[in-house]
C-alpha positions, 0 to 999 in steps of 0.5 A: 878396471873401470868396471871395478871402480864403478863397483867400488863407487856404488858399494861405498856409496851404498854403505854410506847411505845405509847409515844415514845422511850427513849433517853440518859440522861445527867448530868453536872460536878460540881467541888467543893472545896476540903473539909477542914481538920477537926479541930485539936483534932476533927477528922473525925470518922466512921466505916468499915462496913460489907457491905453484912449485914450493910449499912450506914443508919443502922449504923447511926440509931444505933449510933444516929449520922451521921459519917463523914467517911466510910471505905471499902476494894476493890479488885485491879486492878479493875474488872467489879465486883470490879468497881461496888462494888466501885461505890456502896460504894461511892454511899452509903457513899454519902448518908450521905456526908461521906468521903470514905476511900478506901483500895485497896487490890492487887489481883495479884503480885505487879510487875504485877500492871500496869500504866493502872490499876492505870489510870482506878482507877483514872478516876473512882474516878474522875467520882464518885466525879463529880457524887456524890461529893465524897472525897476519902482517898485511902489506897493502899495495907495497912499493907504492912509491915505485913506478913499476906497479899499477898503484904506484906514485898516486899518494892521495888515493893510496893513502885513502885506500890504505886507511880504509883497509886499516880501519876495517882490519883494526875493527875486525881483529887484533891478529892482523897488523897493517904494514906500510912498505915502500921501496928504498928511495934511491933512484926515485922517482925511478923512471918509466914502467907503467909511466912516469909521474903524470905532471898533469894529474889532478893533485898528484904532482903537487903532493909529490913535489915536496920541495916545491920546485915545480918538478918531481925529481930525485930531490923530493921525498920518496916516502913522506907523501905516501905515509897513511898516518900513525893510526893506520900503520902498525908496522913499517916495511922496506924493500931492500934488494941487492941488484948489483954494484953499478946502479947501487954505488954511492956515487951513481948519479940518478938525476938524469933518469926521467920519463924519456930515459930508461933506467941503466941496467944493473950489473949482474952477479956482483958481490955486495960491498961490505957497507951496502946494507948499512948505507941503505939503512942510513939512507946514504946509498945510491942517491948521487948527491951529498944532501943529508937525508934522515933515514927511513928507519929513523923517520918511520920506525925509531921515531914512533917505536914501530917494528920494521919488516925487511923484504930482501934478497940478492940477485944472481943469474946462472952463467959464467958472468960476474961473481959466484952465487956462493960469494953474493948471497951469503955476503948479503944475508950476513949483512942483514943478520948484522943489521938486525943487531944494530937496528933492533926494530927490524922485527921481521925479514922476508927473503924472496925464494923464487926464480923469475925473469927480471928487467933489471937483469936484462930479462934474464932468469934471476935465482933469488933463493937462499936455499937453492942448493944444499950448500947455500941452505946449510950455510944459511941455517948455520948463520941463522942459528948462530945469529939466534934468529927467531925461528920456529912456530909463532902461533899454534902449529896446525899440522897433523902433530896435534891430530896424532893421537886421535888418528892413531887411537885416542887423543893426547891428554893435556899436560894436566891430565898426564898422571891420570893417563898413567893411572889407566896404563898401570891399571891396564898392565895390572889386569893383563898380568892377572889375565896372564896368570889366570891363563896359566891356571886354565891351561892346566885345569882345562886342557880341552879349551886350548888352541888345537894346533900351535905349530902347523898351518899357514895361518894362526886363527889367534892372530886373525881373531885378535886382528878382528878385535883390533879392527873393531876398536878402530871402528869404535874409536874413529866413530867418536860416539859414547858407549861402553865400547868407546870407553873400553877402546879409549880408556881401558885397552886403548890406554895400553895398546891399540894402533901399534898392536894392529901394525905389529900383527899385520907384520906377523901375518905378512911374515907367516904368509910370505914364508909359505909362498916363498917355499912354494913359489920362490923368493922372486915370485913371493916378492912380486906378490908383495909389490902387487899388494902394495900397488893395490893398496896404494891405488885403493888409497888414491881412490878413497881419497878422491871418492871422499872428496867428491862425495863432499861436493855432493849436495846433502853430504858433508864430508868435513867429519873426516876431511877436516880434523878438530883439535879438541883441548881440555879447558881449565874445568877439565871439560873437553872443549872444541878447538881448531879445524884443520883442513886435510884437503887444502889443495884438493880444489886445485885438482879440478883446475885444467891443467891441475898444478903439480903441487896439488897432484903431488899432494894427492900422489904422496897421500898428503891429502885425504881423510884422517881415518885412512892414515895408517893405510899409507904406512902399510903401502910403504912397509909392504913395498919395502918388506921383500928386502927384509924378508929375503934376509929372513930367508937367508937366516939373517933375521938379526940383520933385519932387526938391527936395521929396523932398530937402527932406523928407530933410534935414528927416528927417535933422535930426528923425529922419525918423519921422512916422507911428505905424506899425511900418514908420516905425520901421524905414524912416523915411518922410521918409528912405526916400522919397528913394530911391523918388522919385529912382527914380521920376524915373529910371524916368519919364525912363528913355530920356533917362537911358540916352541920357545915360549911354550917351554918351561924356561920360556913360560917362567921368563914370560911370567917373571917379566909380565908380573915384574913389570906390573909390580914395578908400575904398581909400586910407582903408582902406590908411592905417588899416591902415598901408600908406599915409600918412593923407593930407589926412584926420584919422587917426581918420576911418576908424574913425568912417566907418561910424557917421558916414556909412554907417548903413543905416536912416537912409540917410546920405551914404555909404549913398546913394553906395553905392546910386548906385554899385550901380545904375550898376554893375549896369545897366552889367553887365546891359547888357554881359552880358545874354545870358549872365546872362539865359540863366543866371538870367533864367528864375527872376529876371525873373518873381520881379522882375515879381511882387516885391511878391507874392513879398514877401507870400508870403515872410512865410509862408516865414519863418514856416515855416522859422523853427523847422523841427524838427531844422533846424541853423541853423549848417549851410551845406548845410541853409541852402542847401537851405532857400534853394533850396526857398524860391526854387523855391516862390516861382517856382512860385507866380509861374508858376502865378499862385497867388492873383494875384487877391488879392495884388498883383504 
C-alpha cells in the first residue's frame, strides 16, 4: 500500500506540473446592508457551543431548526492561534447565516492592551464580513464586574480598553456591534476568585465605592463604574444563569460575603421559582435588602433604546439529587421566552450548550445544554416555534447550498434569469425530439450503421461512449474557461442534463456488471466486490482530499481554486460578478495538531472537507456500498420493491430536503434525492436486455415517440404562449416564468429535471443505436476508453482543474485558449487511461 500511495502522489503531481503552475486567486468585496434588528419579542436565539466536540451542523441537527446566532470565546489580543480560531468560528457560523457573538477574553493585563491590538481585531472583522457576510456582536471582556475573571473589577483600565476596541471596530466596519455585558449584580462584589477588590489599588476602590462610605460592598452600584459610555456601546448584555434557589433566593443575605469568606455553595438541581427571571430583570432577586434599585434593563437598555443580549442557561448535574433535568431547563427557557415579550429590547438570547465542571456546583460536571437529549431538544424546538423566536439565517448562508449548481454542472441562474434558463431547456428538448425522429429515419434507411448487438454481452459500448462524453463535460465545466465546449456543456446540453445523467449511467453499468458477476460467482461474492469497490473509492477520496490540501501548502502552488468556492452572482446589468469565497477546508489545519481534535478528524472521515470538484465521488461511495441490498432484490425478481423503496426515499427527501449525511457531497448531491437516478439506472442496467427488447418493439417505439414528441410540443406551446405567439391555452398565464423554479431545479432533481433525464437517455440511446458506426468511427476511440474508466478520469480531473485554474497568462475569456485547454485536458486523460497509469491505485 505505501508503494501504491507513492505512485499515486508522483503521478498526480506530474499531472499537475504538466499543465502549469498555479497563480493567485482573487475575490471581490461585497458590501451588504447591516442586518435589521429582530422584531421586538422575537429575538435572535442560538447556543454557545463547545467547538472542540460540537459544530453548528450538529446543533442544528439536534434542534431541528437553524439558530440565528452562535456564541464563542476568543483570546485577546489576537495571536496566530486565536486569529485562526476566530476565522473558523466565523466560517462555521456563516454556514448557517448566523450572527457571530464574539466574547473577547483578555489574556494580558488590561493596561497592556494597545490601540494596535484593537486595530488588528477590527481589520480582521471587516475582512471576515467581506469574505463571509458575517455580522458580529463583540462582547469585550464580559462579566467585568465579577471577581472570577482576571480582568474583573478594574473599572478604569476596563473602560479605556473597551473604548479603544469600540473606536477601532466602529471605524473599520458597520457589521460589528459592541456589546457591554456585565453579570447580574446580585452578590456583588462577589468574594474571592482572582482576589477581592484591592482596596489599596490606585483609583480602583474610589471608582467602585459609589456610595462614598469608604468600603466596596453590596451597597455599591454593580454596573455603573464599568459602563464605557454611550458612544462606545451599541448593545448591552447581561449574564443571567439559573444556578439554584438557595443562593438566588430573594431573602438571602450576601452582606457577609467578603474577601475572607467563601461564597456559599449553590443548591444543586433546583427548579427555578416561577418569578425568578422576571425578578432578576426587575433587579429585585437575591440582593438581601429592601433598597429599591433601578433595573439594569431600565438603566442601560430602555433609557437609550439599546438592544440587549441575554446570556443564560440552567444548572443541572447528573445524579439523583434534586429536581429532574426535564423540570429545570424547560421551566427556565420558558421564563426567558416569556420575558422577551415583556422586555422587547431583548434582541438576542445565547444559551450555554456545554458541559463543564463548575465551582458553584461543588466542582461537579454541569450539563448546561438545552439540546442534550432528544426529548429536551424537541421541547425546546416546540417552545421556540410557538414563541415565534427569530430562527434561521440572518446573513447570507455560506454553505454548499449556494455552490450546488457549480459543483453539479453549472450555476443556478439568478431569479431574473430563470426565464432565459427555461428557454434553453425548451430549445434543448426540441433539438432532442428532432434527433429522436432523425434516428428513426436513419435506422430504416441505413441499417448498416446500427449498433451491432443489442441483447448480448456484459458491457454496452453505447453506455461507455455516453459516459465518456459525460466525463468530458465534467472536465470542461469544472475548468471554467471560455470556448465552444464550455458554451455547449453549460448552456446547451448542460441546460437539459449533466451530472444526473452521469450518476444514472453509473447505476446502469453497476447493474449490468453485477448481474454477470452474481451469475458466475454467487450473490455474496458479487456483493463483496461491490463493498471492496466502495472501500477503494473511499480511500481514494480521502487520499485526494489530503493530497490537495498538502499541495496547497507547497510554495508556488495555490490550491484555492478548488479548496475554496466563489459564489458568483449576477449584477443588475446582467454581468456575472465575483462574490464570496467559501473555504472548504475550514478545519484542515487542525489535522496537523497533535493530537488532532476529533471534530477535524470527523470532517475528514465524513468527507466534510475536500475540493468541490470531487463531491460526486462521495455520493458514489455511499451508493455502491448500499447497492448489494437492492441488487439482491433484483436477483429475487423484486425489482418493483427496489424501485418503491427508492422513490419513497426520494419523496421523503423532497419534503425534508434530502440531506441525511454530514458530508460535503450531501450538500451538493442530497443522498435521498440523487439515489433515485442511480437506483433506476441500476434496475435498467440489470434488466438491460429485456428493456431493449421492449423499447425496440413496435409498441415500445410508438410509445417513446409519443412521449418524446408530446413533451417537446407541450414545452414549445408554453414557450410560444409566453412569447405571445400562441394563446395561453389551459395553463395559467404565469406558468412559464415559474416553470424553472418550480419544476426544473437541478440540485433537487424536480419533476421536470427527471423528465429531461429520461428524455436524454432515450434519445441518446436511439441516436447511438441508429448512428453507431459513424459515431464510433469518429469519437469512439477517445470516448469509449474514457467512459470505461470514468471514475478514474474523475479523480484525475481534480488535478487538471487545480493546474489550469490559474495558469499564468491564461485568458479565461478567450475562446481559442479555452478550446486549447480543453483539448489538452481530454487528451491527457485519454493518454493516462490508455497507458493505465495508476490503475492499481485509482479505481476505474
